[in-house]
C-alpha positions as CSV (number, residue, x, y, z in Angstrom):
1,X,81.5,-77.4,96.8
2,X,81.3,-74.8,94.0
3,X,79.1,-71.9,95.1
4,X,79.2,-70.0,91.8
5,X,75.7,-68.7,91.1
6,X,74.1,-71.0,93.7
7,X,71.0,-69.5,95.4
8,X,71.3,-69.6,99.1
9,X,68.7,-68.4,101.6
10,X,69.9,-67.2,105.0
11,X,67.7,-66.9,108.1
12,X,69.8,-65.9,111.2
13,X,68.7,-63.4,113.9
14,X,72.2,-62.3,114.8
15,X,72.9,-59.4,112.4
16,X,76.7,-59.6,112.6
17,X,76.8,-63.3,112.0
18,X,74.3,-63.0,109.2
19,X,76.4,-60.3,107.6
20,X,79.7,-62.2,107.9
21,X,78.3,-65.4,106.6
22,X,76.6,-63.6,103.6
23,X,79.8,-61.8,102.7
24,X,81.8,-65.1,102.8
25,X,79.2,-66.8,100.6
26,X,79.1,-63.9,98.1
27,X,82.9,-63.8,97.9
28,X,82.7,-67.4,96.7
29,X,80.2,-66.6,94.0
30,X,76.9,-67.4,95.7
31,X,73.7,-65.4,95.3
32,X,72.5,-64.8,98.9
33,X,68.9,-64.0,99.9
34,X,68.1,-62.9,103.4
35,X,64.8,-63.9,105.1
36,X,63.2,-62.1,108.0
37,X,61.1,-65.0,109.2
38,X,60.2,-68.6,108.4
39,X,57.3,-67.5,106.1
40,X,59.7,-65.4,103.9
41,X,62.2,-68.3,104.0
42,X,59.6,-70.6,102.6
43,X,58.7,-68.1,99.9
44,X,62.3,-67.9,98.8
45,X,62.5,-71.6,98.5
46,X,59.2,-71.9,96.6
47,X,59.5,-68.9,94.2
48,X,63.2,-68.5,93.6
49,X,64.2,-72.2,93.6
50,X,66.8,-71.6,96.4
51,X,69.1,-74.6,96.5
52,X,70.6,-74.2,100.0
53,X,69.0,-72.9,103.2
54,X,70.9,-71.8,106.2
55,X,68.7,-71.2,109.2
56,X,69.3,-70.6,112.9
57,X,67.7,-73.3,115.1
58,X,66.8,-72.5,118.6
59,X,65.7,-75.1,121.2
60,X,62.0,-75.1,122.1
61,X,61.9,-73.7,125.7
62,X,58.1,-73.4,125.9
63,X,57.8,-76.5,128.0
64,X,60.3,-75.4,130.7
65,X,57.8,-73.3,132.6
C-alpha cells in the first residue's frame, strides 16, 4: 500500500507506541494526525477527510463488577 500523502488519524493511549507508529508512517510518506479522544478522532475524519484510522480498542470491562 502506498502511503505517500495519505491522511492517517492515530488514537492510541500509549505514548511510546503512538510515537513509533507515527514515525514509521511518516517515513513512508503519510500525513499523520493525532487524536486525544474519540470526539477529536471523529472531527479529523469529518473535516480533514482522513482516509485511514488507527485506534486502540480496549475491551468493555464495565460488566465485570
